[in-house]
C-alpha positions in Angstrom: 137.1 47.1 102.4 138.4 50.6 102.5 140.8 52.1 100.0 143.6 54.5 100.7 145.0 56.0 97.4 143.5 53.1 95.5 145.1 50.5 97.7 143.1 48.2 100.1 144.2 48.6 103.6 142.5 45.8 105.5 145.9 44.3 106.2 149.3 45.7 107.2 150.7 44.9 103.8 147.9 46.8 102.1 148.6 49.8 104.3 152.3 49.6 103.4 151.4 49.5 99.7 149.2 52.5 100.1 151.9 54.4 102.0 154.4 53.5 99.2 152.0 54.8 96.5 151.5 58.0 98.5 155.3 58.5 98.8 155.7 57.8 95.0 153.1 60.4 94.2 154.6 63.0 96.5 158.1 62.3 95.1 156.9 62.8 91.5 155.8 66.3 92.5 159.4 67.1 93.5 160.9 66.3 90.0 163.4 68.8 89.0 162.5 71.1 86.1 165.0 71.9 83.4 164.3 74.9 81.2 165.6 74.8 77.6 165.7 78.2 75.9 166.4 78.1 72.2 164.7 79.6 69.1 165.5 76.4 67.1 162.9 73.7 67.6 165.3 70.9 66.7 167.8 71.9 69.5 165.0 72.1 72.1 163.6 68.7 71.0 167.0 67.0 71.1 167.7 68.1 74.6 164.2 67.1 75.7 164.6 63.6 74.1 168.0 63.1 75.9 166.7 64.1 79.3 163.3 62.5 78.9 164.9 59.1 79.7 165.6 60.2 83.2 162.5 60.3 85.4 164.0 62.8 87.9 163.8 65.5 85.3 160.9 67.4 83.8 161.8 69.4 80.8 160.0 72.7 79.8 161.1 74.8 76.9 160.9 78.3 75.6 161.6 79.8 72.2 162.4 83.3 73.4 163.7 85.2 76.4 160.2 86.5 77.1 158.7 83.0 77.2 161.6 81.8 79.3 160.8 84.5 81.9 157.2 83.2 82.0 158.4 79.6 82.6 160.8 80.8 85.3 157.9 82.5 87.1 155.6 79.5 86.6 158.2 76.9 87.9 160.2 79.2 90.0 161.4 77.0 92.9 161.5 73.7 90.9 163.9 74.8 88.1 167.4 73.5 88.7 168.9 74.1 85.3 168.5 76.3 82.3 170.0 75.5 78.9 170.3 78.9 77.2 171.3 79.7 73.6 173.2 83.0 73.4 171.6 84.0 70.0 167.9 84.2 70.6 165.3 85.9 68.4 166.8 86.9 65.1 170.5 86.2 65.8 171.0 88.8 68.5 173.5 87.8 71.1 172.1 90.2 73.7 168.9 88.1 74.1 170.6 85.0 75.5 173.3 86.9 77.4 170.8 89.3 79.0 168.6 86.3 80.0 171.7 84.6 81.5 172.5 87.7 83.6 168.9 87.9 84.8 168.7 84.2 85.8 171.9 84.5 87.7 170.7 87.7 89.4 167.0 86.7 90.2 167.2 82.9 90.4 170.7 82.3 91.8 169.9 78.6 92.6 169.4 77.9 88.9 172.5 76.5 87.2 172.9 78.0 83.7 174.3 75.9 80.9 175.1 77.8 77.7 174.2 75.7 74.6 175.4 77.8 71.7 177.7 77.8 68.7 178.8 81.4 69.5 179.9 81.1 73.2 183.7 81.1 72.6 183.9 84.9 72.3 182.0 85.4 75.6 183.6 82.6 77.6 185.3 84.8 80.2 182.2 86.9 80.8 180.1 83.7 81.1 182.5 82.1 83.6 182.4 85.4 85.6 178.6 85.1 85.7 178.9 81.6 87.2 177.7 79.6 84.3 177.9 75.8 85.1 179.0 74.7 81.6 179.4 75.9 78.1 178.4 73.4 75.4 178.9 73.8 71.7 175.9 73.1 69.5 176.6 70.2 67.1 179.5 68.8 69.1 178.0 68.2 72.5 177.2 64.6 73.1 174.2 63.3 75.1 176.6 62.5 77.9 177.8 66.1 78.0 174.2 67.3 78.2 173.3 64.9 81.0 176.5 65.7 83.0 175.8 69.4 82.7 172.1 68.9 83.8 173.2 66.8 86.8 175.9 69.2 87.8 173.3 72.0 87.9 171.2 70.0 90.4 173.5 70.9 93.2 172.3 74.5 93.1 168.7 73.5 93.7 169.1 70.5 96.0 171.1 72.1 98.7 168.8 72.2 101.8 168.9 76.0 102.3 167.4 76.7 98.9 164.2 74.8 99.8 161.1 76.7 100.7 159.5 76.0 104.0 156.6 74.1 102.5 159.1 71.9 100.5 161.0 71.1 103.7 157.7 70.0 105.4 156.9 67.9 102.3 160.3 66.2 102.4 160.0 65.5 106.2 156.6 64.1 105.6 157.9 61.8 102.8 160.7 60.6 105.1 158.2 59.8 107.8 155.9 58.0 105.4 158.9 56.0 104.1 159.9 55.1 107.7 156.4 54.1 108.6 156.1 52.0 105.4 159.3 50.2 106.2 158.2 49.6 109.8 154.8 48.2 108.7 156.5 46.0 106.1 158.9 44.6 108.7 156.1 44.1 111.2 153.9 42.3 108.7 156.8 40.0 107.8 157.5 39.3 111.5 153.8 38.4 112.1 153.8 35.7 109.4 
């Protein structure tokens, strides 16, 4: 008996199971990354805990603007959203604001959500930068955080933002899914 991705494929049903496992593995590599940038560990952990319940998201965090830049380079085309605190590293507002400007300039497909207690005085400038949402620390509910994250997905998941290798992977996944459905239907018909 031969195995394909850990599944026996001596029958059509076994092949369909193997194709399904392959599609699941490929889809998990397309999970959307959310970057959380905050110098307070508690805030980063609370956002991580809220979004961890949704399998389509992978959360990475950074405690400074410099670390956020490293994460942006590492996960460049998978990041769909960045939660950014305006006051990073010692209470300076320039750290978070400068990072927001840089994200909007270099990574235009990334939706930025400001998660700060000090955003009210900068609201107009943040809206001009194209920030998706402004949430206030302490009063934002888990639903607010989830809605902001899902609203940011539209930046990444529009087809023209995909790299060529991602488009090939998506086409391959669709082909595998169609073949899997055809094999399943054929195996049911042959019974």
